[in-house]
N, C-alpha and C positions, 0 to 999 in steps of 0.2 A: 363453619363446616365446609370441607371441600365438597364440591358439587359436580358430579359428572353429568354433562348434558348430552346424553346419547339418545338419538331416536332409535329405539330398540324395542324389542319384544315386550308386549304386555303379557306376562306369563299367564297361562290358562289354569284357573283354580276353581274347584267345584264342590259346593255343599249347599243345602237349603233347609230351613226349618219348615216342616210341613206335616200333614196328617200321616198316620201310619199306613203302610202299604206292604205288599208281599216283598220279601227280601230277594234281591237278585244279586248276581255275582259279576264283578268287573275285575279283570286280571291284567297283569303287566307282562304276560308272556309274549315273546317276539315283539318287543316294544319299539317298532320302527315306523309306526303309523301316526306321526304327529299330525293333528288336524290341519288341513290347508284348503278347505273348500270355500270358494268365493261365496259370500253372503252369510257365512256363519256369524253368530252373535253369542257372546258370553257375558254373563252378569256376575258380579261379585260383591261381597261385603268386605270392608277394610276395617280392621281393628288394630289397636295399639296397646302396648304395655309399657308404662313409664318405669323409671328407675326404682320405684318403690314396689313394683310388681302389680300395680293396679291396671286392670284391663278396661278398655273403653272403646266404643265404636266411634270411628272418625269419619266414615263416609262410605261411598259406593263407587263402583266402576262398571262401565259397559265397554266391551271391545267388539268392533265390527270388522269383518274381513271385507275389504273393498276390491278394487280391480288390480290386475297385473300392471306393473310399471317397469320400465327399463331404467336402470341406474348404472352408469359407466359400462354400458353394454351387457349388463346382467339383468335377467328378469326376476323381479321380486313381487311378492304379494303384499299389498298395502293393508296395514292394520290401523284402525282409528280408535283411540282410547279416550272416552269421555269420563272424567273423574270428578266427583263431587265430594269436596272435603269441607266440613263446617259450612255447608250451604254455598260454597264457591265452586263453580264449574270451570274446569280446565280441559283442554283437548290437546292430545299429542298424536302424531302420526309416526309409525314405525314401519319397517319393511323386512321381510324374511323370505328365504327360499328353502326348499327341502329337496334333498337328493337321497339316493340309497345309502349314502355315507353319513348323512347327518342333517342337521338343521342349522342354518346360518342367518345371522341378522346383520343388516347393513349398519355400518358405523360412519357417521358424519365426522370425519377426522378433523375438520375445522373446529369442532366443538372442544377439542383438547388444547387449544391455544392457551387458555387461562391456566391450565394445569402444568404447563412446562415451567420448570423451576427458573427463577430469574437469574440464577448463577450460570446458566448456559447461555453464552453470548450468541448473537445472531449469526456470526460467522460459522458456528458449529451446529446450528439447528438443522442443517441438511442431513446430519448424521442421526437424527431422531427418526425412528421407524415406528409406524403405527399400523396395526392390523386393520384391514378394511372391513373385516367381518368378525363377529363373535360366534364361535362354535358352541352353541348352547347344548346341542346333542351330537354325540359321536356314536354312530351305529356300528355294530349292534351294542345296545346297552347291556352290560354285564356287571355283576357285583365285583368290586375291586378295580374297575376301570377308572382311569384318571387321565385328565388332559388339561392343557393350558388353553382356555377358551379365547383369551384376548391378551395382547401384550403391547405395551408402549415401551420402547427401549432406546437407549443412548449408548453408542459404541457397543452394541449387543448386550448391554447391561439393562435388565428389566427395571423400569421405574414404576410402571403400573402393570399389574397382572391380575387376571381373573382366572382362577383355577376351579375345576369342577370334577367331582368324583362320584361314583355310584357306590354307596355305602352298604346297603342291604335291601332286602324286601320286607315290607310290612303288610300286615293284614288288619283291617279295621272296618267298622260299620260307619256309614255316613249317609246323610240325606242328599240325594242327587236327583235333580229334576222331579221333585215331589215323590220320590220313592226311596225306601231304605235299601241300600246296596252293601253287599260284602265287597270290600275293596282289597285288591292285592296290588301294591304300588312299589315302584322303585324309589327308595329314599336317596336323594342326591344332595351333596354338600357343595355349597358355593363359598369360595374364599377370595376376597378382594384384598390385594396387598398394594399399598401406595408408599413409595419411598419419598420421604419428606425433604431430604437433602441429598442431591447426587454426589456430594463430597463425603457423605457419611452413609454408606449403604445399610448400616445397622439402624439408622434412624428411620423407621418405617411404622406405618399404622395398618392394622389388619381388621377386616370386617368379615362377618360370616352370616350365612343364611342356609336354610334347609328347605328343600322342596320334595313333594311326593308326586311322582309321574305315573299316569296310567295310559297304557297304549290306546290310541284312537281317540283319547279325550284331551290329554295334556296334563298339566299340573293340577291336581285336585286341591292342593293347599300348598302354601309357601309362607315361611315366617323367618324372621331374623332382623339383621341390621337394616334400618330404613334407608341407608345409603345404597346398599345393593338393590333393594326392592325398588327404590326410586329409579335407579339406573335401568333395571329390567322393565320398568313400566314407562319408559320414555321420558323419565325425569319429571313426571307430573305429580308425584307424591313427595312432599317435603315436610317433615316434622320439624319442631322447633329445636330439638336437641338430638345429638348423635346417640345419646343413651337410650332413647326411645326404641322399642322394638315393634316391628310391624307384622301383621298377619293378614293374608288375603285368602278368602274362602269363597268359592263360587256358589251362587244361589240358583243358577240356571243357565242353560245353553240351548242353542238351536242350530242345526246344520242345514 
């Protein structure tokens, strides 16, 4: 399985099994307030569905927002993800920044060395362009909006692309911080496209995932290809087969 080792966002996902409580409402109107407060903590369950449709819990994750840090002259907020899968703990550090235009995650471009096709000689590798950030959110979020969040290209021909779109708004109930809440969320679609052979641009592999974003909270849930979710979680979640599907749902958070 191709493995993208990006220190990147541990996406924020929210749900908990808890006792009944008064129903409150959480909406996605004016969804430009991605959480970015130092000291915030988020907890999630991680579940998977195998190729036979069988669902099972594989672990848990905690995300902590640390201090601000300068990377290449740009200020980012540090996020530390501690993930336990099958009783094995791994830790990943990612970095993001937020502006009025969007939310951007730092990309360690050296991590892409192993993904550059061997057919490209060293003399031409200077023509490879790698985005230094991934645009996970492009504000304002609106149904129908579509953008390229990340690209690795050769001679301006994309070899790796992550595309994101806002598909629709959904309403549903969920447990969030020990309360039942009515959720209105933006449903977002992630599509990762990898060209396997630069000499045959039709030889490509596609992966997809879906996330539900709530203003001021983040992604309340996200599910789909484990490759995309591993990428978005700093590369800390790796299942045995690409056919497995991953789901992350938060069980609590604190700002």
